[in-house]
N, C-alpha and C positions, 0 to 999 in steps of 0.2 A: 504494500500500500504506500503510495507516495506521501511524503511528509508535507504537512501544511505549513507554509511559511508566510509570514506577514510582511508585505512590502513596506519598506521604510517610507514614511510620508514625505512627499516632495516639499522642499522648503519654499515658503511663500516669498514672493518678491517684496522687497521693502525699500523704503527711501529714508535715508538718515541725513539730517541737516547738520553741518559741521561749521561751527563758528571759527573765524580767523584765529589761528593759534598765536598770532602776533607778528609774523614776518611776511605774510602773503599780501595783505591789503585788500582781501575779499573773503567773503564766506563762500561755501560751496555745498553741493549735495552729492551724496553717494547713493546710487541706485544699485542694489544687490539683486541679482537674478541668476538664472541657470546658465548664463553665458560663460565662456571659457577664457576670454581675453579682457583686457582693460581698454576702455575708450574714454576720450575726453571731449566735451563739447562746451563751447562758449557761445551762448545765444541770448539775445535780448538783455545783455548785461549780467547774465547769470552763468555760473560755472557748474557743470554737471559731470560727474564721473560715474561711469558704468563699470561694475565689477562683479566677479563671480561671488557666490554665497560664501565661499571659504576664504576669501581675501582677508588678509590681516590689515586692520586700520593703520597700523604703523608703517607697513610696507606701502600702502596706498598713499600715505602722506609723503613718503620719500619719493615715490614715483611722480606725484604731483609737483614736488619741489624741482624735479628734473625738467619739468615742462613750464616752469614759472615764467621765463622770458616770453614764450609763445603766448601764454594765457594773458599776461599783462598787455602785450601788443594787441591782442584781439579785443580786450576790454577797452583799451584806449581808442581803437578804431571804431568800435560800436558806439562809444560815448560821443565821438566826433560826428558820426553819422546821425545820431539822435539829435544833435544840435542843428544839423542841416535840414531837418524835416520842417517844412513850412507850417506855421500855425494859422490856418485860414480863419479870418474873422467873418468873411462873407458879407462885407459891408460895401456901401456905395464907393465906387472908385477903385476898389481892389482889383488886381489883375489875376487872371487865371490862364494857364497854358492850354493850348490846343494845337497839336501837330506842328510845334515849333513857333507858333504865334502867341502873342500876349493879348488877351482880351480884357477890356475894361468892363467891370461889372456895373450895370446901371439898373437900379432897383426902384420900382414905382409901386406904391400901395394904393389901390383904388378904393374909393369910398362906396362903391356899389358892388354887390355880389355879381361877379362875372367869372368867366372861365380864366384860369391862370394861364400864362403863356411865357415862353422863353424864345426870343428871336435873336438871331445873329445878324447884326447890321454893321458891315465893315469890320472894324476892330472893337465893336461894342457888343456885349452880350446883355440884352435888355430883358429884365424879368418884370412881370406885371402880375400882381395877385391881391386878393382881398384878405386882410388880416384874419387869421383864425385864432380866437381867444384861447383855444385849447392847446396851442403850440406857440413856442417862442418865435421871434422874428428869424433867428438863425436857423431853427429847425425847418421852417417853411422854405427859406431860401435854399438850404442844403437839399431838401427833398426835391425841389424843382430842378436844381442843377444836376442831381443824380439822374433823374428821369431824362433830362436833355442829353447828358453825356452818354447814357446807355443807348438812347435812340440813335445818336450819331455813330457810336461804336458798332451797334448791330448792323447798320447799313454798310458802313465802310469796311468792317472786318469780313462781313459775308462776301462783299464784292471782291476784295483782295484775295480771299481764300479761294473763291471759285476760279479766279484768274490763274493763281499759282497751281491749283490742282489740275486745271486744263492743260497747262504746260507739262505736268508730270504724268498725265494720263491716269489720274486717280480721282476719287471723289470722297468727300467727307460725308458720313452718314447723317451728321447733324452739326450745327454750330451753335454754341451756347456761350452766355456771358456769366461770369462768376467773379465776385470780389474776393479773391483768395489772398492769403497772407504770404505764402512762401513761393508761389509760382505765378508767372505772368501768362503762361499758357500750358495746356496739357492736351495730349492726344491719347484717347483710350484704345484698347485693343479692338473695340467695336467700331473704331473710326470716328468717334465723336471728338470734335475739337472744342476746347473751352478756352476762353480768353478772359483776362481781367480787363474790364472796360476802362479802368484808369490809364491803360496804355495810351489812350488818345491824348493824354497830357504830354507825351513824349514827342520828339521830332518824328516826322513821317518816315524817315529812313529806319528808325528804330521799330516802328510799327511794321514796316515791310520785312525787317529781319525776323520779328516774332512770327509773323504769318508764314514766312518761308520755313522757319524752324519747325513749326507744328505740322505744316503740310508735308514736309520731308519725312516726318514720323509715320505718315501713311504708307511710306515705302519701306522705311527701316524704323521699327519701333524700339530703338536703342540709340546710344551715342557712340556707335562704332566708327571706325575709319571710313567705312562706306557711307555712313550717314553724313559725316562732315564733308566728305567729298561731294555728295549730292547738294548740300547747302551751298558749298563753294561754286558749284556749277550753276545753280539757280540764281545766286546772289554773290557775285565775285567779291564785292566789298563788304561782306557781312561782319568782318571782325571789328571794325570801328563802331557800328551801332550796337553790336553785342557788348563791347567794352563800355559804351555809354550807359546801357541798361544796367550792367553790373555795378557801375560806379554811381549812378544817379537814380536808379529805380526807387530807392527809399524816399525820394522827394516827391514822388507822384502821389499826392494825397488830396482829399477834398474834405 
């Protein structure tokens, strides 16, 4: 008769907050899991260390000390990028970017209940709306601007996507807009291409690069050499707008 053995319960994942021991200049978190290796991530001004369940805290501290220069550089870079993010007041006379242009915001509150509107007239973006007592002035302006940017993005990105796809001999199954945090675009295995509509605040060459990038994923759903060779063939000068998006994407906010 086979012996009955009880399986050892699997250790639960856990996260431990560690205060600065005095020489780091930052606090950090350790995420313990079933992984076998160590990894380090600096994101949004926070330092996160991923480690196996059996890792010794003292050894983890020593390993983190060996990465100290890299961590401090990352934290400084992220702090600088945070300072570069515009703080939109969405008030009269403020400027907003659109495909490399600067648009002056002109706001008119009507005294009669009428349909709200946003119209582009030259280099002026004119908003007209009846004040809603349940919303702040900024909330109403932001809502109208989001609707307008999304409408422009939906039309322009769809047209550009169809054009690039035609040249590649492929077709996207759907084109969608999403305000994502970490990605400007995404192509799913089912051929659905998603764009962050805030990309319209970037120069048009950057928009063209993003569209090219995602459409090429319909051919190569990876970032292999073949993928980048295809991007190069479709858009020979893609490196400069790609660099612009990497260096300035965090400033595209509303």
